[in-house]
DRENPAGU-353792 format. One record per residue (C-alpha): residue number from 0; residue in one letter; x, y negated, z. Coordinates in pm, 1 decimal. Each point is the difference from the previous one (the first is absolute). Example, Ala and Ser with C-alpha at 12.3 -4.5 7.8 and 13.67 -1.06 7.14 Angstrom:
REM residues 2
kedren	segu	u	v	w
0	A	1230.0	450.0	780.0
1	S	137.0	-344.0	-66.0
//
This chain:
REM residues 414
kedren	segu	u	v	w
0	X	7479.6	-15820.3	9402.0
1	X	-59.5	27.5	373.7
2	X	-205.7	-258.5	184.5
3	X	192.6	-314.6	98.9
4	X	-62.8	51.3	371.5
5	X	126.2	358.1	-22.4
6	X	316.1	-116.6	-177.9
7	X	55.8	-271.6	261.3
8	X	-26.4	257.5	280.5
9	X	248.2	229.1	-178.9
10	X	236.2	-293.7	-36.3
11	X	-26.4	-90.5	368.8
12	X	90.5	359.2	84.8
13	X	313.2	-33.4	-214.7
14	X	102.4	-318.4	181.4
15	X	-38.2	183.0	330.6
16	X	263.0	254.3	-107.9
17	X	270.6	-266.4	32.5
18	X	185.2	101.1	-316.8
19	X	330.1	-157.0	-110.0
20	X	63.6	114.4	-356.9
21	X	170.1	-163.3	-296.6
22	X	-47.0	69.5	-371.2
23	X	106.6	-349.4	-102.9
24	X	338.9	20.2	-172.1
25	X	163.9	268.6	-211.9
26	X	268.2	111.0	242.1
27	X	157.2	345.6	15.1
28	X	-51.3	203.0	315.7
29	X	283.4	81.5	236.2
30	X	-16.8	354.2	-140.2
31	X	90.9	-142.4	-338.4
32	X	290.2	-195.4	145.0
33	X	120.8	310.3	185.2
34	X	70.6	171.4	-331.9
35	X	273.3	-256.1	-68.4
36	X	151.9	-2.0	349.7
37	X	309.3	195.4	-116.3
38	X	83.8	-307.2	-208.7
39	X	87.3	-186.5	321.9
40	X	317.9	201.1	48.2
41	X	71.4	123.3	-350.2
42	X	277.7	-256.2	-64.4
43	X	312.0	9.4	219.3
44	X	367.4	-88.1	-20.7
45	X	49.2	264.6	-268.2
46	X	-217.2	-207.5	-233.6
47	X	188.7	-326.8	-15.2
48	X	49.1	19.9	-378.0
49	X	-263.6	119.6	-245.1
50	X	67.9	254.5	-277.1
51	X	7.5	-299.3	-238.0
52	X	287.9	-138.7	211.2
53	X	-188.4	-288.0	161.9
54	X	73.5	-85.1	362.8
55	X	-332.2	-22.2	183.2
56	X	157.2	-223.1	270.3
57	X	152.9	-263.7	-225.9
58	X	-134.9	-268.1	-235.8
59	X	75.7	137.0	-350.0
60	X	-264.0	203.0	-179.3
61	X	-207.2	-255.5	-187.9
62	X	-357.4	-128.6	32.2
63	X	-168.4	296.0	-172.4
64	X	64.3	257.6	273.3
65	X	226.4	303.5	19.3
66	X	-11.0	225.8	-308.7
67	X	-110.9	305.7	198.8
68	X	-323.9	-154.6	121.2
69	X	-64.4	-182.1	-328.2
70	X	-14.5	338.9	-169.1
71	X	-258.1	134.6	245.4
72	X	-215.0	-314.3	-1.2
73	X	7.3	-19.4	-378.1
74	X	-147.0	351.4	-8.5
75	X	-281.8	-113.6	229.3
76	X	-75.8	-284.7	-241.7
77	X	40.7	221.2	-307.7
78	X	275.1	-215.1	-150.7
79	X	381.5	-4.3	-36.0
80	X	246.3	-79.6	282.1
81	X	133.8	-297.4	-193.1
82	X	-355.8	-137.3	-14.0
83	X	-28.0	11.1	379.4
84	X	96.2	-224.9	291.0
85	X	-13.8	133.9	356.0
86	X	-21.5	-251.8	280.7
87	X	-86.9	-2.3	366.4
88	X	-309.3	113.4	184.3
89	X	-285.9	-170.5	-186.3
90	X	-118.0	18.3	-359.6
91	X	-231.4	-289.7	81.9
92	X	305.8	-210.6	81.5
93	X	148.6	93.1	-339.0
94	X	-326.1	-101.8	-169.0
95	X	-4.7	-332.0	186.6
96	X	364.0	-59.6	-89.3
97	X	-69.8	64.5	-368.6
98	X	-293.1	-242.5	5.4
99	X	199.1	-267.3	183.3
100	X	279.2	15.0	-256.6
101	X	-262.8	-16.5	-275.4
102	X	-133.1	-319.3	153.3
103	X	347.1	-152.7	29.6
104	X	160.5	120.5	-324.1
105	X	-256.4	202.0	-191.1
106	X	27.6	367.2	-89.4
107	X	256.3	125.9	-248.9
108	X	-209.9	-97.7	-301.4
109	X	-115.2	-340.9	133.7
110	X	85.4	-330.8	-161.1
111	X	-57.1	-191.9	324.6
112	X	-74.6	59.8	370.0
113	X	-352.4	115.3	75.0
114	X	-46.5	-261.3	272.0
115	X	-13.1	-272.2	-268.4
116	X	-294.9	171.0	-169.7
117	X	-266.7	23.0	275.3
118	X	22.1	379.6	-23.8
119	X	-289.7	240.6	41.1
120	X	17.4	369.8	87.2
121	X	-268.9	261.8	-62.8
122	X	-84.0	240.0	284.5
123	X	-239.2	292.7	20.2
124	X	-295.3	17.2	240.0
125	X	-57.2	166.4	224.3
126	X	374.3	-10.1	52.2
127	X	296.6	-21.2	234.2
128	X	-29.6	-284.6	250.5
129	X	376.8	-57.5	22.7
130	X	13.6	-73.0	-374.1
131	X	-251.9	-278.2	53.9
132	X	184.7	-132.6	303.0
133	X	337.9	-23.2	-173.0
134	X	-145.2	-162.2	-313.5
135	X	-184.7	-258.3	208.4
136	X	317.3	-69.7	199.9
137	X	198.7	-55.7	-319.9
138	X	-261.2	-234.2	-145.0
139	X	-127.5	211.1	-290.7
140	X	-357.3	-42.7	-114.0
141	X	-165.9	340.1	31.6
142	X	-237.9	138.2	-262.7
143	X	-191.6	320.9	74.4
144	X	-103.1	285.7	-226.2
145	X	-206.6	300.1	112.0
146	X	114.3	359.1	37.6
147	X	-204.2	242.0	-210.6
148	X	74.1	348.8	132.4
149	X	288.9	63.2	-239.8
150	X	191.5	-319.6	62.8
151	X	-71.3	-369.5	-46.9
152	X	-207.0	-156.8	-274.8
153	X	266.9	-35.2	-267.7
154	X	-238.9	-181.6	-230.2
155	X	-44.1	-271.4	261.7
156	X	377.3	-9.8	60.4
157	X	71.8	-43.6	-370.8
158	X	-268.0	-266.7	-32.2
159	X	161.4	-198.8	281.4
160	X	360.9	56.8	-106.4
161	X	-55.0	-72.6	-368.7
162	X	-190.9	-324.1	50.9
163	X	216.7	-181.3	256.0
164	X	380.4	-31.0	-5.0
165	X	3.0	-86.5	372.2
166	X	-118.7	354.3	75.9
167	X	343.8	140.6	69.9
168	X	-65.2	350.5	119.5
169	X	-195.0	283.9	156.1
170	X	54.8	174.8	332.7
171	X	-166.3	337.4	46.2
172	X	48.5	348.0	148.2
173	X	10.2	255.0	-284.8
174	X	-19.8	322.5	202.4
175	X	-249.7	59.5	282.3
176	X	-86.3	-367.6	17.3
177	X	-45.1	-170.6	335.1
178	X	-279.9	33.9	106.0
179	X	-198.0	185.7	-267.4
180	X	245.5	286.2	-53.3
181	X	-45.4	-4.0	-376.3
182	X	277.8	41.0	-257.3
183	X	19.8	-197.8	-322.1
184	X	-80.5	199.4	-312.9
185	X	256.4	46.0	-276.7
186	X	-212.6	-201.8	-241.5
187	X	-27.6	-293.6	237.5
188	X	369.7	0.0	80.7
189	X	87.8	10.8	-369.5
190	X	-239.8	-291.0	-55.6
191	X	183.5	-205.1	265.0
192	X	333.4	75.2	-164.8
193	X	-119.4	-93.6	-349.4
194	X	-239.3	-289.6	59.1
195	X	58.0	-347.0	-137.7
196	X	69.4	-271.9	254.5
197	X	14.8	-377.2	-26.0
198	X	310.5	-11.6	220.9
199	X	310.5	152.3	-157.7
200	X	120.0	89.2	348.4
201	X	-322.1	161.3	126.6
202	X	116.6	260.3	252.1
203	X	-162.3	307.3	153.5
204	X	94.7	69.7	362.0
205	X	-97.5	361.5	69.6
206	X	4.5	79.9	372.8
207	X	25.0	377.9	-22.3
208	X	10.9	56.9	376.2
209	X	-192.4	329.3	-8.8
210	X	132.0	166.1	-313.7
211	X	118.5	316.9	180.4
212	X	-261.2	-4.8	276.6
213	X	-217.4	287.0	-120.5
214	X	-239.8	176.3	235.5
215	X	-11.3	333.4	-181.9
216	X	91.3	183.3	-319.7
217	X	-272.8	-200.2	-175.3
218	X	179.5	-328.6	-46.4
219	X	0.5	-308.7	-221.0
220	X	295.7	-111.6	-208.1
221	X	5.2	-334.1	-176.4
222	X	180.0	-55.2	-327.4
223	X	335.0	-171.4	57.2
224	X	-42.6	-372.6	-51.1
225	X	367.8	-70.2	-73.9
226	X	1.8	253.7	-284.4
227	X	-339.4	-118.4	-125.5
228	X	116.9	-361.3	-24.4
229	X	319.2	112.6	-173.5
230	X	-202.2	198.8	-256.0
231	X	-232.7	-297.2	-53.0
232	X	289.0	-229.9	-88.6
233	X	-26.7	-193.7	326.3
234	X	289.9	156.5	193.5
235	X	36.9	-284.4	250.6
236	X	-369.4	-28.2	86.8
237	X	-16.3	221.5	310.4
238	X	156.1	49.1	341.1
239	X	-87.7	295.3	221.9
240	X	46.0	14.1	377.7
241	X	6.5	278.4	258.4
242	X	133.5	91.2	341.7
243	X	48.8	280.6	248.5
244	X	-207.8	-178.6	265.5
245	X	-249.1	288.4	14.4
246	X	254.7	265.8	-97.9
247	X	256.1	-44.7	280.2
248	X	-40.5	-288.0	250.2
249	X	-231.2	-295.5	-60.0
250	X	228.5	-237.9	185.7
251	X	329.1	138.2	-128.4
252	X	-53.5	128.0	-350.7
253	X	140.7	-127.9	-327.4
254	X	-168.7	-203.7	-270.6
255	X	73.3	32.8	-370.4
256	X	-100.3	-153.4	-331.0
257	X	36.2	79.3	-367.2
258	X	-15.7	-179.4	-332.7
259	X	180.2	-25.5	-332.6
260	X	379.3	-2.6	13.4
261	X	-3.3	-364.2	-111.2
262	X	-234.8	-90.7	283.5
263	X	204.2	199.9	250.8
264	X	322.3	-175.1	-105.4
265	X	-174.1	-337.4	28.4
266	X	-134.0	86.8	344.3
267	X	337.0	126.1	122.3
268	X	159.8	-334.9	-86.1
269	X	-264.3	-174.8	209.6
270	X	37.7	246.9	286.7
271	X	375.5	-52.1	-1.1
272	X	-58.8	-365.1	78.3
273	X	-200.9	75.7	312.3
274	X	164.4	314.8	139.4
275	X	318.8	202.7	-36.3
276	X	-211.2	312.3	2.1
277	X	-261.0	210.7	182.2
278	X	39.1	229.0	302.0
279	X	217.8	280.0	-138.1
280	X	-9.1	200.4	323.9
281	X	-379.7	25.0	-17.4
282	X	11.1	84.0	-369.1
283	X	252.6	277.3	52.7
284	X	-201.3	131.7	294.5
285	X	-299.2	37.7	-231.6
286	X	208.4	155.8	-273.9
287	X	138.5	269.4	230.7
288	X	-339.9	70.7	155.5
289	X	-174.7	38.2	-336.0
290	X	276.7	220.5	-134.7
291	X	-5.0	230.2	302.2
292	X	-378.1	24.6	43.6
293	X	-142.3	327.3	-140.4
294	X	-151.0	-85.8	-336.5
295	X	134.0	-356.3	12.3
296	X	-248.9	-287.1	-8.4
297	X	-268.1	227.2	-147.0
298	X	38.5	241.5	290.4
299	X	-14.2	-289.0	245.0
300	X	-322.2	-132.8	-152.6
301	X	-160.2	345.0	30.1
302	X	68.4	-17.7	374.1
303	X	-166.0	-339.0	16.4
304	X	-301.0	124.2	-196.3
305	X	-48.4	287.5	245.5
306	X	-41.7	-260.0	276.2
307	X	-204.6	-255.1	-194.4
308	X	-245.5	207.6	-202.4
309	X	-193.4	138.8	301.7
310	X	-60.1	-359.2	110.8
311	X	-138.6	-101.3	-338.5
312	X	-209.3	318.4	-4.4
313	X	-137.9	-83.3	345.5
314	X	-92.7	-351.9	-112.8
315	X	-172.9	129.2	-312.9
316	X	-187.7	263.8	200.8
317	X	-147.7	-257.5	237.0
318	X	-86.7	-240.2	-281.6
319	X	-181.0	272.5	-190.9
320	X	-181.9	134.3	306.4
321	X	-104.5	-339.2	136.2
322	X	-52.1	-207.3	-314.7
323	X	-10.8	244.7	-290.1
324	X	-379.5	-12.7	-40.0
325	X	-66.7	-345.0	146.4
326	X	70.4	-221.2	-304.5
327	X	174.4	-248.7	226.7
328	X	357.3	14.0	-129.6
329	X	236.0	130.5	-265.1
330	X	361.5	97.1	62.5
331	X	306.9	135.1	-174.9
332	X	151.4	347.1	37.6
333	X	359.0	-54.1	-119.3
334	X	259.6	263.0	-90.6
335	X	270.6	-194.8	179.3
336	X	105.1	-325.5	158.0
337	X	-92.0	-128.3	343.4
338	X	-354.8	-133.8	-20.1
339	X	-367.5	62.8	-61.0
340	X	-200.1	-291.5	-139.2
341	X	-365.7	-25.9	103.1
342	X	-264.0	-236.1	-135.3
343	X	-320.8	-51.0	194.0
344	X	-322.6	-25.2	-198.2
345	X	-102.2	-314.5	182.4
346	X	213.4	-309.9	80.3
347	X	85.0	118.2	351.0
348	X	376.5	73.7	1.5
349	X	82.1	-277.8	247.5
350	X	-277.0	114.7	231.2
351	X	121.3	360.5	-21.9
352	X	354.7	-99.4	96.0
353	X	-135.9	-209.9	286.7
354	X	-212.7	288.3	129.5
355	X	290.0	243.7	-28.7
356	X	226.3	-230.6	198.3
357	X	-252.5	-21.7	283.6
358	X	-21.8	379.1	-3.1
359	X	378.0	34.9	26.9
360	X	96.5	69.5	-362.5
361	X	234.9	-242.7	-177.6
362	X	-46.5	-42.6	-375.6
363	X	171.4	-219.0	-256.7
364	X	-182.2	-336.4	8.4
365	X	-285.9	-14.6	-246.2
366	X	104.6	-197.2	-306.1
367	X	372.1	77.4	43.9
368	X	2.6	182.2	-333.3
369	X	-81.8	-328.9	-176.3
370	X	201.0	-324.5	-19.8
371	X	-59.2	-234.0	295.5
372	X	-212.1	271.3	159.6
373	X	-294.8	-81.9	-225.2
374	X	-183.7	311.6	-112.5
375	X	-285.5	-148.4	-206.7
376	X	-222.5	301.3	67.3
377	X	100.0	39.4	366.4
378	X	7.5	373.8	-57.8
379	X	356.4	137.3	-20.1
380	X	159.7	174.9	297.5
381	X	348.9	151.8	-11.8
382	X	44.1	317.3	204.3
383	X	346.3	119.8	106.3
384	X	-21.6	350.9	147.5
385	X	374.4	67.9	-2.8
386	X	127.2	-80.7	350.0
387	X	-261.6	141.0	243.5
388	X	-40.2	370.7	69.7
389	X	-263.8	199.2	-190.5
390	X	-216.8	-7.1	313.0
391	X	28.8	-377.7	29.9
392	X	-63.8	-50.8	-371.5
393	X	-320.1	200.0	38.1
394	X	-110.7	-207.3	299.4
395	X	83.1	-328.4	-170.6
396	X	-183.4	96.2	-317.4
397	X	-311.2	96.0	194.5
398	X	3.3	-342.6	162.6
399	X	48.6	-165.0	-340.3
400	X	-293.1	189.7	-148.5
401	X	-222.2	-85.6	295.8
402	X	90.4	-366.7	-40.7
403	X	-75.7	7.8	-373.2
404	X	-343.1	145.9	75.7
405	X	-69.4	-259.6	269.5
406	X	126.4	-296.8	-202.5
407	X	-203.3	112.8	-301.0
408	X	-314.4	38.8	210.5
409	X	53.8	-346.4	148.7
410	X	38.2	-144.5	-349.8
411	X	-322.5	159.5	-119.9
412	X	-181.6	-108.9	317.0
413	X	98.5	-360.5	-65.0
//
């Protein structure tokens, strides 16, 4: 490693450049949004009634979404249309809604509301900060289990779930997990479907936000959790969630969820109490756009990959050139998703983020990938190279690497 004074001088030179770069959150670039711009005008006054004879301007249609878009979204989840509900623009909102109803009434297989049972939920770490935020807001006790490169520690999950009936569920990302980019192995997913649990209504909430977000022809594909639970004799154990937030427009996409037909019927009854139905105009807009796009959703995702992969390649190139032989950090090289997860060798993640901010590069706050922002090793940093240009990703990554070197040298000096 370079001398501390040399690293400090290099860092001061970076500050002098006056950079303003952001690799903080996993947002699509405007180029990605531009692909879906035709969707803005694809529905007109010739599209007032869908092929299934539902008026997109009126109330009737039901809480599960129009049949046309249910068919497409079910294909994205790898399940049947009748096992699918399509809602409005956020899968996270559908997840929150499912958890809120579980607290108030229980899930389909519950004997009583979860809120009476001091419920606990298992999460994976490092993991998705919004999962932690929503669970904390709803009052769940959060229990963490580590990711292991091919998904979470299922042995730890089973130990927790089988020994305590107040452990009501698991929330995790099965494909290209946020932030590590790993995909759960078939064996681990089967284990989750088959394992014994103390709570009869133990429920798996699979947030499959990145299931079609491949970066190249070399891609991951998780075993379908709905089918696995069905085969294991636990058909009502799992829900799966997804959205088009990074397929069409982040602020105006559609969210969707899937489960057993019994669970879907139960959920639809609850949804009917709170809403006459979702935004049918937006759903039909998506249906028409997907149907007309060359190659359908698969063709659309290839277009996205052509924009995103060079950014991930640029990030990996800088990491390898600047840190590859330094023994200062380890990082993931995912086949898809929106993030790279980096772990510093020394407990310096907070210092790295602080240094980057002063040098004009915004990163996800250190610790955000753990509940309450508490990374016990102070080492994990989530990198989101998706929104900036390739040139800006390269600049930002060089700053990040310089800050890791400086923070590590400071740690060793002290």
